[in-house]
C-alpha positions as CSV (number, residue, x, y, z in Angstrom):
1,M,29.0,39.6,-42.1
2,S,26.2,37.1,-41.6
3,L,24.5,35.0,-44.2
4,D,20.9,35.4,-45.3
5,G,18.3,32.7,-44.4
6,E,18.5,31.0,-47.8
7,L,22.3,30.7,-47.6
8,K,22.1,29.3,-44.1
9,Q,20.2,26.3,-45.5
10,M,23.0,25.6,-47.9
11,E,25.5,22.8,-47.2
12,Q,28.8,24.3,-45.9
13,L,32.4,23.1,-45.8
14,T,35.2,24.9,-44.0
15,A,38.8,24.8,-45.1
16,Q,41.3,23.8,-42.3
17,E,44.6,23.5,-44.0
18,K,47.0,26.4,-44.1
19,W,48.3,26.8,-47.6
20,A,51.4,28.5,-48.9
21,P,50.1,30.6,-51.8
22,P,50.2,28.4,-55.0
23,E,51.7,30.1,-58.0
24,W,48.6,29.5,-60.1
25,A,46.4,31.3,-57.5
26,L,48.8,34.3,-57.3
27,L,48.7,34.5,-61.1
28,E,44.9,34.3,-61.2
29,R,44.5,37.2,-58.8
30,L,47.2,39.2,-60.6
31,L,45.4,38.7,-63.9
32,I,42.0,39.7,-62.5
33,D,43.5,42.9,-61.0
34,T,45.4,43.6,-64.2
35,L,42.3,43.0,-66.4
36,N,40.2,45.3,-64.3
37,R,42.6,48.1,-64.9
38,A,43.3,47.2,-68.6
39,A,39.6,47.2,-69.4
40,M,39.1,50.7,-68.0
41,E,42.2,52.0,-69.8
42,F,40.9,50.5,-73.1
43,V,37.5,52.2,-72.5
44,A,39.2,55.5,-71.8
45,R,41.3,55.2,-75.0
46,Y,38.6,54.2,-77.5
47,T,35.3,55.6,-76.2
48,K,33.8,59.0,-75.7
49,A,32.3,60.3,-72.4
50,D,28.9,58.9,-73.6
51,R,30.6,55.5,-74.3
52,T,30.1,55.6,-78.0
53,L,33.2,54.6,-79.9
54,I,35.6,57.1,-81.4
55,W,35.3,56.4,-85.0
56,R,34.0,57.6,-88.4
57,E,30.8,59.6,-89.2
58,S,29.3,57.0,-91.5
59,W,29.5,53.3,-92.2
60,P,27.8,51.6,-95.2
61,G,27.1,47.9,-95.9
62,M,25.6,45.1,-93.8
63,D,28.8,44.2,-92.0
64,G,29.8,46.0,-88.8
65,S,27.8,45.8,-85.6
66,D,29.4,42.5,-84.6
67,D,32.9,43.9,-84.6
68,P,32.6,46.6,-82.0
69,Y,30.6,44.2,-79.8
70,E,33.4,41.7,-80.1
71,G,35.9,44.3,-78.8
72,F,34.2,44.6,-75.5
73,M,32.3,41.2,-75.2
74,N,34.7,39.8,-72.5
75,F,33.9,42.6,-70.1
76,P,30.7,40.9,-68.6
77,L,32.4,37.5,-68.7
78,L,35.3,39.0,-66.7
79,Y,32.9,40.3,-64.1
80,A,31.2,36.9,-63.9
81,L,34.6,35.4,-63.2
82,G,35.3,37.8,-60.4
83,G,36.1,41.1,-62.2
84,S,35.2,44.5,-60.8
85,E,31.9,46.2,-60.5
86,D,33.3,49.1,-62.6
87,V,33.9,46.7,-65.5
88,H,30.4,45.4,-65.2
89,Q,28.8,48.8,-65.2
90,V,30.9,50.1,-68.1
91,S,30.1,46.9,-70.1
92,R,26.4,47.7,-70.0
93,E,27.0,51.3,-70.9
94,I,29.1,50.4,-73.9
95,W,26.6,47.7,-75.2
96,D,23.9,50.3,-75.2
97,A,26.1,52.9,-76.8
98,I,27.2,50.5,-79.6
99,T,23.6,49.5,-80.2
100,W,22.7,53.1,-80.6
101,Q,25.7,54.1,-82.7
102,W,25.3,51.2,-85.2
103,T,21.6,52.0,-85.4
104,Q,22.6,55.4,-86.6
105,Y,25.1,53.8,-89.1
106,G,22.2,51.7,-90.3
107,Q,23.3,48.1,-89.4
108,I,21.1,47.7,-86.4
109,H,17.3,48.0,-86.3
110,D,15.1,47.5,-83.2
111,E,18.2,46.8,-81.1
112,F,19.3,43.8,-83.2
113,D,21.4,43.5,-86.4
114,A,19.1,44.3,-89.3
115,Y,20.5,41.5,-91.4
116,Y,23.6,39.4,-91.5
117,D,24.6,35.7,-91.2
118,W,24.8,33.7,-88.0
119,M,28.6,33.4,-87.9
120,H,28.7,37.2,-87.4
121,H,25.5,37.3,-85.3
122,G,27.1,34.6,-83.1
123,E,30.3,36.5,-82.6
124,G,28.7,39.8,-81.7
125,Y,25.9,38.5,-79.4
126,L,28.3,36.6,-77.1
127,Y,28.5,40.0,-75.4
128,F,24.7,39.9,-74.9
129,Y,24.8,36.3,-73.7
130,F,27.4,37.0,-71.0
131,F,25.0,39.5,-69.4
132,G,23.0,36.5,-68.3
133,L,26.0,35.3,-66.3
134,A,26.8,38.8,-65.0
135,D,23.3,39.6,-63.7
136,P,20.2,37.8,-64.8
137,N,17.9,40.2,-62.9
138,V,18.3,43.1,-65.4
139,L,14.8,43.3,-66.8
140,K,15.7,45.0,-70.1
141,D,18.2,42.2,-70.9
142,R,15.5,39.6,-70.3
143,Q,12.9,41.4,-72.5
144,R,15.5,41.9,-75.2
145,A,16.4,38.2,-75.1
146,E,12.7,37.3,-75.6
147,K,12.3,39.9,-78.4
148,F,15.4,38.7,-80.2
149,A,14.4,35.1,-79.9
150,G,11.0,36.0,-81.3
151,F,12.8,37.1,-84.5
152,Y,13.6,33.4,-85.1
153,T,10.9,31.3,-83.6
154,G,8.2,32.4,-86.1
155,E,6.1,34.2,-83.5
156,N,6.8,37.7,-84.8
157,P,4.8,38.1,-88.0
158,D,6.7,41.3,-88.9
159,V,10.0,39.4,-88.9
160,P,9.4,36.2,-90.8
161,N,12.8,34.6,-90.5
162,Y,11.4,31.1,-89.7
163,D,9.1,28.8,-91.5
164,A,7.5,26.8,-88.7
165,E,6.0,24.3,-91.2
166,K,9.2,23.5,-93.1
167,K,11.3,24.0,-89.9
168,L,13.8,26.2,-91.7
169,I,15.3,29.6,-91.4
170,R,14.4,31.3,-94.7
171,S,17.7,32.8,-95.7
172,P,21.4,32.8,-94.7
173,I,21.1,36.6,-94.2
174,T,18.5,37.4,-91.5
175,G,17.9,39.8,-88.6
176,S,15.4,42.2,-87.2
177,R,14.2,43.1,-90.7
178,G,13.6,39.5,-91.7
179,P,15.2,37.4,-94.4
180,R,17.2,39.2,-97.1
181,F,16.5,37.4,-100.4
182,Q,18.3,40.0,-102.5
183,Q,21.8,41.3,-101.7
184,T,23.0,44.5,-103.2
185,E,26.4,46.0,-104.1
186,E,26.1,48.2,-101.0
187,D,25.7,45.2,-98.7
188,W,29.2,43.9,-99.4
189,V,31.0,47.2,-100.1
190,T,33.0,47.3,-96.9
191,H,34.3,43.7,-97.4
192,R,35.5,44.0,-101.0
193,E,39.0,44.9,-100.0
194,I,39.6,42.0,-97.7
195,L,37.7,39.5,-99.9
196,D,40.2,40.1,-102.7
197,N,42.5,37.8,-100.7
198,Y,39.9,35.0,-100.3
199,L,39.3,32.0,-102.5
200,P,36.6,32.4,-105.2
201,P,33.2,31.7,-103.8
202,F,32.0,30.1,-107.1
203,E,33.7,28.0,-109.8
204,D,32.1,29.7,-112.8
205,I,32.9,33.4,-112.4
206,P,34.0,34.7,-115.8
207,G,37.7,35.6,-115.8
208,V,38.4,33.9,-112.4
209,E,40.1,30.6,-112.0
210,G,37.5,28.5,-110.1
211,K,40.2,26.8,-107.9
212,G,42.4,29.8,-107.7
213,K,43.8,31.3,-104.5
214,T,42.2,34.8,-104.9
215,C,39.2,36.5,-106.4
216,H,39.2,40.2,-107.0
217,W,35.9,41.5,-105.5
218,S,37.4,45.0,-106.0
219,D,36.9,44.5,-109.8
220,D,33.4,45.9,-110.5
221,T,32.7,43.4,-113.3
222,I,33.7,40.4,-111.1
223,Y,31.8,41.8,-108.2
224,R,28.6,42.0,-110.1
225,E,29.0,38.4,-111.3
226,I,29.5,37.3,-107.7
227,L,26.4,39.1,-106.5
228,Q,24.4,37.6,-109.3
229,R,25.4,34.1,-108.3
230,I,24.8,34.8,-104.6
231,N,21.2,36.0,-105.3
232,E,20.5,33.2,-107.7
233,R,22.0,30.3,-105.6
234,Q,22.5,31.4,-102.0
235,A,20.3,34.1,-100.8
236,R,17.2,32.0,-100.3
237,G,16.7,29.1,-98.0
238,D,18.4,27.5,-95.0
239,V,22.1,26.8,-94.3
240,P,23.9,25.0,-91.4
241,L,25.4,28.3,-90.2
242,N,21.9,29.1,-89.0
243,L,22.2,26.5,-86.2
244,G,24.0,29.3,-84.4
245,A,20.6,30.8,-83.7
246,T,20.0,28.0,-81.1
247,S,22.2,29.9,-78.7
248,M,20.0,33.0,-78.9
249,I,16.8,30.9,-78.3
250,L,18.5,29.0,-75.5
251,H,19.5,32.4,-74.0
252,A,15.9,33.3,-73.8
253,Y,15.0,30.0,-72.2
254,L,17.7,30.5,-69.5
255,Y,15.9,33.7,-68.5
256,T,12.4,32.5,-68.7
257,A,12.2,28.6,-68.5
258,D,9.6,28.9,-71.2
259,E,9.4,25.5,-72.9
260,K,8.6,27.0,-76.3
261,Y,12.2,28.1,-76.6
262,A,13.5,24.6,-75.7
263,N,11.1,23.0,-78.1
264,W,12.3,25.3,-80.9
265,V,16.0,24.4,-80.3
266,L,15.3,20.7,-80.4
267,E,13.0,20.9,-83.4
268,Y,15.6,22.8,-85.4
269,V,18.5,20.5,-84.5
270,K,16.3,17.5,-85.5
271,A,15.5,19.2,-88.8
272,W,19.2,19.4,-89.7
273,D,19.7,15.8,-88.6
274,E,16.9,14.7,-90.9
275,R,18.4,16.6,-93.8
276,T,21.8,15.0,-93.2
277,K,20.3,11.5,-93.2
278,R,18.3,12.3,-96.3
279,N,21.5,13.3,-98.0
280,G,23.3,10.0,-97.3
281,G,25.1,11.1,-94.2
282,I,26.6,14.4,-95.4
283,T,25.0,17.6,-94.1
284,P,23.8,19.6,-97.1
285,D,24.8,23.2,-97.1
286,N,21.8,24.7,-99.0
287,I,18.1,24.0,-98.5
288,G,15.5,25.7,-100.6
289,L,12.4,27.4,-99.3
290,S,10.4,24.3,-100.2
291,G,12.7,22.2,-98.0
292,E,14.5,20.5,-100.9
293,I,18.2,20.0,-100.9
294,G,20.0,22.1,-103.6
295,E,16.8,23.7,-104.8
296,Y,18.5,26.8,-106.3
297,N,21.9,25.1,-106.9
298,D,21.1,22.5,-109.6
299,G,20.3,19.9,-106.9
300,K,23.9,20.0,-105.5
301,W,24.2,19.5,-101.8
302,W,27.4,21.7,-101.8
303,G,27.8,25.3,-102.9
304,G,25.7,27.1,-100.3
305,Y,26.5,30.3,-98.4
306,Y,29.3,29.5,-95.9
307,G,29.0,25.9,-97.1
308,W,31.3,23.1,-98.2
309,R,32.4,25.1,-101.3
310,W,32.8,28.4,-99.5
311,P,36.4,29.5,-98.6
312,H,35.9,28.6,-94.9
313,G,34.8,25.0,-95.9
314,S,34.0,22.4,-93.3
315,F,34.6,24.7,-90.4
316,S,31.3,26.5,-91.1
317,I,29.4,23.2,-91.2
318,V,30.9,21.4,-88.1
319,E,31.1,24.4,-85.8
320,P,27.4,25.4,-85.8
321,E,26.5,21.7,-85.4
322,V,28.7,21.5,-82.3
323,I,27.2,24.7,-80.9
324,A,23.6,23.4,-81.5
325,G,24.3,19.9,-80.2
326,C,25.8,21.2,-77.0
327,N,22.8,23.5,-76.5
328,A,20.4,20.6,-77.1
329,V,22.2,18.4,-74.5
330,L,22.1,21.2,-72.0
331,L,18.3,21.3,-72.4
332,T,17.7,17.5,-72.3
333,G,20.8,15.6,-71.0
334,E,20.5,13.4,-74.1
335,L,24.0,13.0,-75.6
336,S,22.6,11.7,-78.9
337,Y,22.2,15.4,-79.9
338,L,26.0,15.4,-80.4
339,D,25.7,12.8,-83.1
340,L,25.1,15.2,-85.9
341,A,28.4,16.9,-85.4
342,R,30.1,13.6,-84.7
343,S,28.8,12.2,-88.0
344,Q,30.5,15.0,-90.0
345,I,33.8,14.7,-88.1
346,D,33.7,11.0,-88.7
347,M,32.7,11.4,-92.4
348,L,35.7,13.7,-93.0
349,W,38.1,11.3,-91.2
350,G,36.8,8.5,-93.4
351,L,38.0,10.5,-96.4
352,R,41.5,11.0,-94.9
353,K,44.8,10.5,-96.7
354,Q,48.3,10.3,-95.4
355,E,51.0,12.7,-96.6
356,D,54.5,13.1,-95.2
357,G,53.6,11.1,-92.1
358,R,50.5,13.2,-91.4
359,F,46.9,12.4,-91.7
360,L,44.9,15.0,-93.7
361,V,41.2,15.4,-94.1
362,P,39.3,17.4,-96.8
363,N,38.1,20.8,-96.0
364,R,36.1,21.7,-99.1
365,H,34.0,20.1,-101.8
366,Y,34.2,21.3,-105.4
367,D,32.1,20.1,-108.4
368,D,34.8,17.4,-109.0
369,G,35.0,16.2,-105.4
370,W,36.8,16.8,-102.1
371,Q,39.8,19.2,-102.0
372,D,41.9,21.2,-99.7
373,Y,43.2,18.5,-97.3
374,R,44.3,19.7,-93.9
375,I,45.4,18.4,-90.5
376,P,42.2,17.7,-88.5
377,H,41.9,20.2,-85.7
378,P,41.0,18.6,-82.3
379,M,39.0,21.6,-81.2
380,F,35.5,20.5,-82.1
381,P,35.8,16.9,-80.7
382,I,37.1,18.5,-77.5
383,Y,34.0,20.6,-77.2
384,L,32.0,17.5,-77.7
385,W,34.0,15.6,-75.0
386,N,33.5,18.5,-72.6
387,I,29.8,17.7,-72.8
388,S,29.8,13.9,-73.2
389,M,32.9,12.9,-71.1
390,Q,32.9,9.8,-73.4
391,E,36.1,8.2,-74.6
392,E,34.8,8.1,-78.2
393,D,35.2,11.9,-78.3
394,V,38.7,11.6,-76.8
395,E,39.5,9.3,-79.7
396,R,38.1,11.8,-82.2
397,A,40.2,14.6,-80.6
398,E,43.4,12.6,-80.7
399,R,43.1,11.5,-84.4
400,G,46.1,12.7,-86.3
401,W,47.3,14.7,-83.3
402,M,50.4,16.7,-84.2
403,E,52.6,17.6,-81.2
404,E,54.0,20.7,-82.8
405,D,50.6,22.1,-83.6
406,F,48.5,21.3,-80.5
407,T,50.8,20.7,-77.6
408,S,52.8,23.9,-76.9
409,L,50.9,27.1,-76.0
410,D,49.6,29.0,-78.9
411,K,50.9,32.6,-78.9
412,R,50.0,33.3,-82.5
413,L,46.6,34.4,-81.6
414,K,44.6,37.0,-83.5
415,S,45.8,40.5,-82.8
416,Y,45.9,43.7,-84.8
417,G,47.4,43.1,-88.2
418,Q,47.9,39.4,-87.7
419,K,46.1,36.3,-88.9
420,T,45.0,33.3,-86.9
421,N,46.7,29.9,-87.1
422,G,43.5,28.2,-88.0
423,G,40.2,27.3,-86.4
424,H,40.0,30.0,-83.7
425,M,40.3,33.7,-83.1
426,G,39.7,36.3,-80.4
427,F,42.6,35.3,-78.2
428,N,40.9,31.9,-77.8
429,G,43.3,29.3,-79.2
430,N,44.4,26.9,-76.5
431,T,41.5,24.5,-76.4
432,A,43.7,21.5,-77.4
433,Q,46.4,22.5,-74.8
434,W,43.8,22.8,-72.0
435,F,42.5,19.3,-73.0
436,R,46.0,17.8,-72.6
437,Y,46.2,19.4,-69.1
438,I,42.8,18.3,-67.9
439,R,43.5,14.8,-69.1
440,G,46.6,14.8,-66.9
441,N,49.3,15.3,-69.6
442,D,50.7,18.8,-68.8
443,L,50.7,19.7,-65.1
444,E,52.6,22.9,-65.8
445,Y,49.8,24.2,-68.0
446,P,48.0,26.4,-65.5
447,V,51.0,28.5,-64.6
448,N,52.3,28.6,-68.1
449,M,48.9,29.6,-69.6
450,L,48.3,32.3,-67.1
451,K,51.8,33.7,-67.7
452,M,51.2,33.7,-71.4
453,N,47.9,35.5,-71.0
454,Y,49.7,38.1,-68.9
455,E,52.3,38.6,-71.6
456,L,49.5,39.0,-74.2
457,I,47.7,41.6,-72.1
458,R,51.0,43.5,-71.7
459,S,51.5,43.4,-75.4
460,Q,48.0,44.7,-76.1
461,L,48.4,47.5,-73.6
462,E,51.7,48.5,-75.2
463,K,50.0,48.7,-78.6
464,I,47.0,50.9,-77.6
465,R,49.3,53.3,-75.8
466,I,51.4,54.2,-78.9
467,E,50.6,57.0,-81.4
468,E,49.9,54.5,-84.2
469,F,46.8,53.3,-82.4
470,D,45.6,56.7,-81.1
471,P,41.9,56.7,-82.1
472,L,42.0,60.5,-82.8
473,L,44.9,60.1,-85.2
474,M,44.1,56.7,-86.9
475,D,42.8,57.2,-90.5
476,H,39.6,55.3,-90.4
477,Y,38.9,55.9,-94.1
478,A,42.2,54.6,-95.4
479,E,41.2,51.0,-94.7
480,S,37.6,49.8,-94.7
481,M,38.5,46.9,-92.4
482,S,39.5,49.2,-89.6
483,I,36.2,48.2,-88.1
484,H,38.1,45.2,-86.7
485,Q,40.4,47.4,-84.6
486,W,38.6,47.0,-81.2
487,Q,38.4,43.3,-81.2
488,E,42.1,43.0,-82.3
489,L,43.5,45.6,-79.9
490,M,41.4,44.7,-76.8
491,P,43.4,43.7,-73.8
492,V,40.7,41.8,-71.9
493,I,42.0,38.3,-72.5
494,V,40.3,35.8,-70.2
495,E,40.9,32.3,-71.8
496,G,43.2,31.0,-69.1
497,L,41.0,32.2,-66.2
498,A,37.8,30.8,-67.8
499,Q,39.4,27.4,-68.5
500,L,41.1,26.9,-65.2
501,T,38.5,28.2,-62.8
502,L,35.3,27.0,-64.5
503,G,36.7,23.7,-65.7
504,G,35.9,23.8,-69.4
505,P,37.2,25.1,-72.7
506,M,36.4,28.7,-73.4
507,H,33.2,29.2,-75.4
508,I,33.2,28.7,-79.2
509,Y,33.9,32.1,-80.6
510,H,31.2,32.2,-83.2
511,G,28.3,32.1,-80.8
512,G,28.8,29.1,-78.4
513,L,27.6,29.5,-74.8
514,Q,30.1,29.1,-72.0
515,H,29.6,25.4,-71.1
516,A,31.7,24.4,-68.1
517,R,31.6,22.3,-64.9
518,L,31.5,24.9,-62.2
519,R,30.6,28.5,-61.4
520,Y,31.4,30.6,-58.3
521,Y,29.6,33.3,-56.3
522,D,30.8,35.7,-53.6
523,A,28.5,34.8,-50.8
524,L,29.1,37.9,-48.7
525,N,28.8,40.4,-51.5
526,K,26.0,38.6,-53.3
527,R,27.6,38.7,-56.7
528,P,29.0,36.3,-59.3
529,G,32.6,35.3,-59.5
530,L,35.4,34.4,-57.2
531,P,35.5,36.6,-54.0
532,E,38.5,38.9,-53.7
533,S,41.8,37.1,-52.9
534,V,40.3,33.7,-53.8
535,G,41.8,31.5,-56.5
536,A,40.3,28.3,-58.0
537,L,41.8,25.6,-60.1
538,V,39.8,22.7,-61.7
539,E,42.4,19.9,-61.9
540,S,40.5,17.0,-63.3
541,L,37.1,16.0,-64.8
542,S,35.2,12.8,-65.2
543,A,31.6,11.9,-66.2
544,D,30.6,12.0,-62.5
545,S,33.2,14.1,-60.7
546,V,35.3,17.3,-60.7
547,T,38.4,17.9,-58.6
548,V,38.9,21.6,-57.6
549,S,41.3,23.5,-55.4
550,L,40.2,26.7,-53.6
551,V,42.5,29.0,-51.7
552,N,42.2,32.3,-49.8
553,L,45.4,34.3,-50.3
554,S,44.4,36.9,-47.8
555,L,45.9,36.8,-44.3
556,F,43.4,39.5,-43.1
557,E,39.9,38.6,-44.4
558,P,38.1,35.3,-44.4
559,R,36.1,34.5,-47.6
560,K,32.9,32.6,-48.4
561,V,32.6,31.2,-51.9
562,I,29.5,29.4,-53.3
563,L,30.1,26.6,-55.9
564,Q,27.5,26.0,-58.6
565,A,27.2,22.7,-60.4
566,G,27.5,23.7,-64.1
567,T,27.6,27.2,-65.7
568,F,23.8,27.1,-65.7
569,G,23.1,25.0,-62.7
570,E,22.4,22.0,-65.0
571,H,24.3,19.5,-62.8
572,Q,23.7,18.3,-59.2
573,F,26.4,17.9,-56.5
574,K,26.1,14.6,-54.6
575,T,29.1,14.3,-52.2
576,A,32.5,15.8,-51.6
577,I,35.7,14.3,-50.4
578,I,38.3,16.7,-48.9
579,I,41.8,15.7,-50.2
580,Q,44.5,16.7,-47.8
581,Q,47.7,18.2,-49.2
582,D,51.2,17.1,-48.4
583,S,53.5,19.2,-46.3
584,V,50.8,21.6,-45.0
585,D,49.8,22.7,-41.6
586,V,46.5,20.9,-40.8
587,A,44.3,22.3,-38.0
588,A,43.7,20.0,-35.1
589,T,40.4,18.1,-35.2
590,A,39.9,18.6,-31.5
591,D,39.2,22.3,-32.1
592,M,36.1,21.4,-34.1
593,K,32.8,20.8,-32.3
594,E,31.0,17.7,-33.3
595,D,27.7,19.5,-33.6
596,T,29.0,22.2,-35.9
597,D,27.0,23.0,-39.0
598,T,30.1,23.1,-41.1
599,H,32.4,20.3,-42.1
600,S,36.1,20.6,-41.3
601,G,38.9,19.6,-43.6
602,S,39.9,16.8,-41.2
603,S,36.7,15.3,-39.9
604,A,34.6,14.4,-42.9
605,A,35.6,11.8,-45.4
606,N,32.4,11.8,-47.6
607,I,30.2,14.8,-47.2
608,Q,26.7,14.8,-48.4
609,I,25.7,17.8,-50.5
610,N,22.7,16.9,-52.7
611,G,22.1,20.3,-54.4
612,K,23.3,22.5,-57.2
613,W,25.0,24.9,-54.7
614,F,27.2,24.6,-51.6
615,L,29.3,27.0,-49.7
616,V,32.9,26.8,-48.8
617,N,34.3,28.9,-45.9
618,L,37.9,30.0,-46.4
619,P,39.5,31.4,-43.3
620,V,42.6,33.5,-43.8
621,G,45.5,31.8,-45.5
622,T,43.6,28.5,-46.0
623,G,43.0,26.2,-48.9
624,I,40.9,23.2,-49.7
625,K,41.0,20.5,-52.4
626,L,37.8,18.7,-53.2
627,Q,36.8,15.8,-55.2
628,I,33.1,16.4,-55.8
629,K,30.8,13.6,-57.1
630,M,27.9,14.9,-59.2
631,Q,25.2,13.9,-61.6
632,R,25.3,15.8,-64.8
633,Y,22.4,17.3,-66.8
634,V,19.7,16.5,-64.3
635,N,18.5,20.1,-63.5
636,K,16.8,22.5,-65.9
637,P,19.5,25.0,-67.0
638,T,18.9,28.6,-65.8
639,Y,20.6,31.9,-65.1
640,E,19.1,31.7,-61.6
641,T,21.5,32.7,-58.8
642,P,21.6,31.5,-55.2
643,W,19.6,34.6,-54.3
644,K,15.9,34.8,-55.2
645,V,15.0,38.2,-56.5
646,K,11.4,39.2,-56.6
647,E,10.7,41.8,-59.2
648,V,8.6,42.8,-62.2
649,T,9.0,40.2,-64.9
650,R,7.8,42.3,-67.8
651,I,7.0,46.0,-68.6
652,T,4.2,46.5,-71.1
653,G,2.2,49.5,-72.4
654,R,-0.6,50.3,-74.7
655,D,-0.9,49.0,-78.2
656,V,0.0,52.0,-80.3
657,G,-0.8,50.2,-83.4
658,S,-4.5,50.0,-82.4
659,C,-4.9,53.7,-82.0
660,E,-6.7,55.3,-84.9
661,S,-6.2,58.9,-86.0
662,N,-9.1,61.1,-86.6
C-alpha cells in the first residue's frame, strides 16, 4: 500500500535489525487482543441492544452520570493505543446511550451533567476527552466540546457558572443548569448509605463527635443538620476542586485552537495562585461570591466543600492544582504554572513529623490545627516531574519514600466490593512504580506490569461471568451504591499499555488529560494507535530526549508507524540516533542505496527530523531502538492528526428563540 502525498514528505527511518520477539512486545499484543475481546464481552453482558445499560427504572439525586461513563471510559483510549475499530464504534454508541439514559433519570441536561462537583465531572468526562484522541474529526464531539466549555467560560448567559469579573466559578456544584446555591435532601439521597462510613464533614453537628470516624447521614435529624451547614457555608462561591474544569476548556482548545479557551485556563489558574498568596501561601478552600476568603465560613480559609476539613483532605486541594498546572504548561511551555501545586506539597512537607521511622504529613485542617498525618504519596510530584523533567520534582517524589508502599506492583486496585489503598482508583495505581522504572531502577517492570494487568483482566472477566454479577439477576434496589458496578467490574485495564507505549504516567483519574511523551499512528490504515503486530516501549526520558524501542512481530506483513512528539503534538523532534542491539542479525549496509529516501539502521548516526511527526518502516521481524532528541512545549497543542481532513466545522440552524407566535 502506498503512502499519500503528505506522508511522503515526512521524514522516514527503516528498521534493519532482525529481532527475536521481546517478551514485553508479545505481552503488549496479547493485552491489546485480549482487551478487544474483553470490551465486547463486557458490553454484551451489561448493555441492551440499543447500548443503554441494563439497570433500574429510576434514579434520584444529583449523583450518577459520572459512574456509568467511568465504566466504559477506557474504550476510546484503548482504540487510541491500538485497539479495534469495533471497540471505537461501540464506545461512541455507549456514550450517546448513557447520555440519553441519564437524561431520562434526571441527572443530565443538554447533554451535560445538570449539576455536580468537578471531582465527579472530572471522572466522568475522561470518556469524552478520549474521543479527541480517538478521532478528532467527529463534528458532534467538537461542537459538544465548545458547548460544554461555554458552560464555564461565562459566554453562555443561561448557564452563569463563571463570574468573569471576579474570576471565580460561583459554586462547588455546577453544570448545564448553572450554579446550585441550595442543595436539597433529594440531591444526596443516593449517597447517604455510603457516607455513613465517612468522617463528619463539620465539627459542630449536634450529636456527632466532630473528630469522630463516622457520621450517620442515614439519621434524618443529622442529615438535615448537615444540609443546613452545606447550604450556609459551602454551596456558594469557588473551591479548588473547580480547577478540574480547566481540562474541559483545554479540550475545546485542542479541537479549535481558539485562544479564548487558552486565556480562560491561564486566567483561572492565576486567580487561584493569587488567592493562595493572599492567604499566606496556603490555598484557601472556600472563596465567597465577592471574592473574599472564608466569606460564608467565619473568615476561615479551611472548611469548604471538598476542602482541607472535608474527609478527603489535601488530596482534593493538590490534585486539581496538579491537573490545572499541567494544562497551563501544555498551553504555554511555562513551567512556573506548576508552582501552585508545588507550593502546597512543600507546605505540607514543612509540617511533617517523624513517627516509627516514617515521615508523615498532615492531610486535614480542623479548627484547632493540622490533623490526620499520613505518609506523603509520591503520585502528584511524579505527575509534575513528567511535565517539568526537573530534579526538584524528583526530590519531591522521593521524600519519605517507603519501599513497601511504592516499590512493588500494586494489585490492591479498586474492584467491585474493594477499597483503594489510597490516592488512586480505577485500576490506575502504579504511578510510583512506573516512575522507578523510567528512572532506571526496575528493568523488569514492563514485563511484570503487563503480566499483572493480564491477571487483573482475567479476574474481572471471571467476575462478570458468574451469576452474582448477572445484570438481570442483581438487585439494583438493595444497595443504592450499585451505580458503581460498571466502573468496578470493567475489564478494560490499560494502565500498563499507556505507561509503557506512550512514555508517561496514566492520566489523573479525576479529570487529568493524558500527558505523555509520544503517540503513534498506523500510517497505512490512517488511524491512531500502534499498527497490528507492532509493540513499543519507552525506556527512558529526559528533558530533551526519549528512548523508545519499536518491533514488528509479524513475519508476514511489514508495518509503518508514525511517531508524534507528545500526546497533543506539543513537542518537536530534532534528531534521532539508532541504537543497535547486541546479538542480533544486522542487515548489511551494502544493500542500502545511498540515494534512498529512508535511513537504514546501520548507515545513519544522527538523523535530522525537525518535525512533530516522523515515520518508521518496520519490515517483517524487525525492530529498532531510537534515542530521539526533542524540544518540548514548542508547538501549539492540538488533536490534529498527520492527515488533514477538510470538512464542515460547524452545523447551525435558525434561531428558534427569535420566532414569535401569532
